[in-house]
C-alpha positions as CSV (number, residue, x, y, z in Angstrom):
1,M,0.0,0.0,0.0
2,E,1.2,3.5,-0.7
3,A,2.0,6.0,2.1
4,F,-1.4,7.8,1.8
5,S,-3.5,4.6,2.1
6,V,-1.4,3.2,5.0
7,N,-1.4,6.5,6.9
8,K,-5.2,7.0,6.4
9,E,-5.9,3.6,7.9
10,V,-3.5,4.3,10.8
11,W,-5.3,7.6,11.7
12,D,-8.8,6.2,11.2
13,N,-8.0,3.5,13.8
14,I,-6.5,6.1,16.2
15,Y,-9.7,8.2,16.0
16,K,-11.9,5.1,16.3
17,S,-10.2,4.3,19.5
18,G,-11.5,7.6,21.0
19,H,-8.2,9.6,20.8
20,Q,-8.7,13.3,21.2
21,L,-6.5,16.2,22.1
22,R,-8.3,18.5,24.5
23,Y,-6.1,21.6,24.1
24,P,-4.3,23.4,21.2
25,N,-0.7,22.8,20.9
26,E,1.1,25.4,23.1
27,N,3.8,26.0,20.6
28,L,1.2,26.7,17.9
29,V,-0.4,29.2,20.3
30,R,2.9,31.0,20.8
31,L,3.8,31.0,17.1
32,T,0.3,32.3,16.1
33,Y,0.5,35.2,18.5
34,W,4.1,36.0,17.3
35,V,3.1,36.0,13.6
36,F,-0.2,37.8,13.9
37,N,0.6,40.2,16.8
38,N,-1.9,43.2,16.7
39,Q,-3.4,42.2,13.4
40,D,-7.1,41.9,12.7
41,V,-7.4,38.2,12.0
42,K,-11.2,38.4,11.5
43,K,-10.5,39.5,8.0
44,M,-8.4,36.4,7.3
45,K,-9.3,33.0,5.8
46,L,-7.3,30.2,7.4
47,L,-7.0,26.6,6.3
48,D,-6.1,24.0,8.9
49,Y,-4.5,21.3,6.7
50,G,-5.1,18.0,8.5
51,F,-7.3,19.3,11.3
52,G,-7.5,16.0,13.2
53,P,-9.6,16.1,16.3
54,G,-10.0,19.9,16.0
55,N,-8.1,21.0,19.0
56,N,-6.0,23.6,17.0
57,L,-8.9,24.5,14.7
58,E,-11.1,25.3,17.7
59,F,-8.4,27.6,19.1
60,L,-7.9,29.4,15.7
61,Q,-11.6,29.8,15.2
62,G,-11.8,31.4,18.7
63,L,-9.2,33.9,17.8
64,G,-11.5,35.2,15.0
65,F,-10.0,33.6,11.9
66,E,-12.5,32.4,9.3
67,V,-11.5,28.8,9.6
68,Y,-11.7,26.0,7.0
69,G,-10.2,22.6,7.2
70,V,-9.3,19.5,5.2
71,E,-8.9,16.0,6.5
72,I,-8.7,12.4,5.3
73,S,-10.7,11.0,8.2
74,E,-14.5,11.2,8.4
75,I,-14.2,10.2,12.1
76,A,-12.0,13.2,12.8
77,K,-14.5,15.5,11.1
78,K,-17.3,14.3,13.4
79,I,-15.1,14.9,16.5
80,T,-14.2,18.4,15.3
81,L,-17.8,19.4,14.6
82,S,-18.8,18.3,18.0
83,R,-16.5,20.8,19.7
84,L,-17.2,23.9,17.5
85,P,-20.1,26.4,17.9
86,N,-23.5,25.3,16.6
87,N,-23.5,28.2,14.1
88,Y,-20.2,27.0,12.5
89,N,-20.6,26.2,8.8
90,G,-19.7,22.5,8.7
91,N,-19.3,22.7,4.9
92,N,-16.0,24.5,5.6
93,L,-14.6,21.1,6.7
94,V,-13.8,19.0,3.7
95,I,-12.8,15.4,3.5
96,M,-10.1,14.7,0.9
97,H,-9.8,11.4,-0.9
98,D,-6.2,12.2,-1.5
99,D,-3.8,14.5,0.3
100,I,-2.6,16.5,-2.7
101,N,-5.5,18.3,-4.4
102,I,-6.8,20.8,-1.9
103,P,-10.5,21.5,-2.9
104,F,-10.3,25.3,-2.8
105,R,-9.6,27.8,-5.6
106,N,-6.3,29.5,-6.2
107,G,-5.4,32.3,-3.8
108,F,-8.3,31.6,-1.5
109,F,-6.5,31.6,1.9
110,D,-4.5,34.2,3.8
111,V,-3.0,31.5,6.1
112,V,-2.4,27.7,5.9
113,V,-1.6,25.8,9.1
114,A,-0.2,22.3,8.7
115,W,0.6,21.2,12.3
116,Q,2.2,17.8,12.9
117,V,0.7,16.4,9.7
118,L,2.9,17.0,6.7
119,Y,5.5,14.4,7.7
120,Y,3.0,11.5,7.5
121,N,3.7,11.1,3.8
122,S,6.2,10.1,1.2
123,L,8.7,12.8,0.0
124,E,7.3,12.8,-3.5
125,R,3.7,13.4,-2.2
126,L,4.9,16.0,0.3
127,Q,6.4,18.1,-2.5
128,K,3.2,18.0,-4.4
129,V,1.2,18.9,-1.3
130,L,3.5,22.0,-0.8
131,E,2.9,23.1,-4.3
132,D,-0.9,22.9,-3.8
133,I,-0.7,24.7,-0.5
134,Q,1.2,27.5,-2.3
135,R,-1.6,27.5,-5.0
136,V,-4.4,28.1,-2.5
137,L,-2.5,30.9,-0.7
138,K,-2.9,34.5,-1.7
139,R,0.2,36.4,-2.6
140,G,1.9,37.3,0.7
141,G,-0.1,34.4,2.4
142,K,1.6,32.6,5.2
143,L,2.4,28.9,5.9
144,I,2.9,27.7,9.5
145,A,4.0,24.1,9.6
146,T,6.0,21.4,11.4
147,M,8.2,18.4,10.5
148,C,9.5,15.8,12.9
149,R,13.1,15.8,14.0
150,G,15.5,12.9,14.6
151,N,14.8,12.9,18.4
152,D,11.1,12.4,18.0
153,L,9.6,9.2,19.5
154,A,8.2,8.1,16.1
155,V,11.6,8.5,14.5
156,I,13.4,6.7,17.2
157,N,11.0,3.8,16.8
158,S,11.1,3.5,13.0
159,S,13.0,1.8,10.2
160,K,14.7,3.7,7.4
161,I,13.4,2.9,3.9
162,S,15.0,5.7,2.0
163,T,17.1,8.8,2.5
164,Y,14.1,10.8,3.9
165,E,11.4,8.1,4.7
166,R,10.8,5.7,7.6
167,I,8.2,3.2,8.7
168,V,7.1,3.4,12.4
169,N,7.4,0.0,14.1
170,E,5.5,-2.0,16.7
171,K,7.0,-0.1,19.6
172,I,4.3,2.6,18.9
173,P,1.3,0.3,18.4
174,S,-1.1,3.1,17.5
175,Q,1.1,4.3,14.6
176,E,2.7,1.0,13.5
177,R,3.3,0.9,9.7
178,A,2.8,4.7,9.3
179,V,5.2,6.2,6.8
180,I,6.9,9.4,7.9
181,I,9.4,11.8,6.5
182,V,12.4,13.0,8.5
183,L,14.3,16.1,7.5
184,E,17.4,16.0,9.7
185,T,18.9,19.4,8.9
186,E,17.7,23.0,8.2
187,E,19.3,22.7,4.8
188,M,17.0,19.7,4.0
189,I,14.0,21.8,5.1
190,K,15.1,24.8,2.9
191,K,15.4,22.4,-0.1
192,V,12.0,20.8,0.4
193,F,10.2,24.0,1.3
194,A,11.8,26.0,-1.5
195,P,8.5,27.1,-3.0
196,F,8.1,29.5,-0.1
197,S,10.0,32.7,0.6
198,N,11.2,34.3,3.9
199,L,11.6,30.9,5.5
200,Q,12.1,30.9,9.2
201,I,13.0,27.6,10.9
202,G,13.0,26.8,14.6
203,F,12.2,23.7,16.7
204,F,10.5,22.6,19.9
205,E,11.2,19.5,22.0
206,Y,9.9,17.9,25.2
207,K,10.9,14.8,27.1
208,W,8.9,13.3,30.0
209,L,8.2,9.9,31.3
210,N,8.8,7.5,28.4
211,T,8.0,9.9,25.6
212,C,9.8,12.5,23.5
213,G,8.4,14.9,21.0
214,S,10.8,16.8,18.7
215,H,9.6,19.0,15.8
216,W,10.8,21.6,13.4
217,T,8.7,24.7,13.1
218,I,8.5,26.3,9.7
219,F,7.2,29.7,8.7
220,G,7.1,30.7,5.0
221,E,5.3,33.1,2.7
222,K,4.1,33.0,-0.9
223,E,5.7,35.7,-3.0
């Protein structure tokens, strides 16, 4: 099975198990306030690419963005709609049957957020996804994204299948067989995210109990 089909099955099973994240990611909160400090975000259309259980989308909607989302999991959409206001337009959340062709017109969005999602892919598909994200952004539109780093638990418990790609093993049962991309250096990130200008790269990491999360943060703009 190709990366998209395997990863869709993995995440459907995770959401079927009742997995939810109650709060927005604290690093996304920090980065959002840094990027949009003192701006009127109520005039901005934002796409949450891979909105999952809606924890980040709920936060972004609460800030005032006009939020849209795309996902590959119907289960995730049901979870997300259950946590949004009753007057939210559920048609703004769209299920994609592939992860490449975003079903919105050219230049529709001011912002695209792709948080802890892009690296669940093959490198070839990721490059096509980034091209399509650029397509749906307005000129001057902003991308906020993450990619996993070498110290992340999923990377530690995976097997290398190419220069960039790995398969998660049985030590993380919920994500076993998921295909992930690991960009180990800032130079790799600059190469893959070359369609975007003004790239700014950082990272966040946490270690506690038996888990470790380690992710690059990537900010870029469409010229």
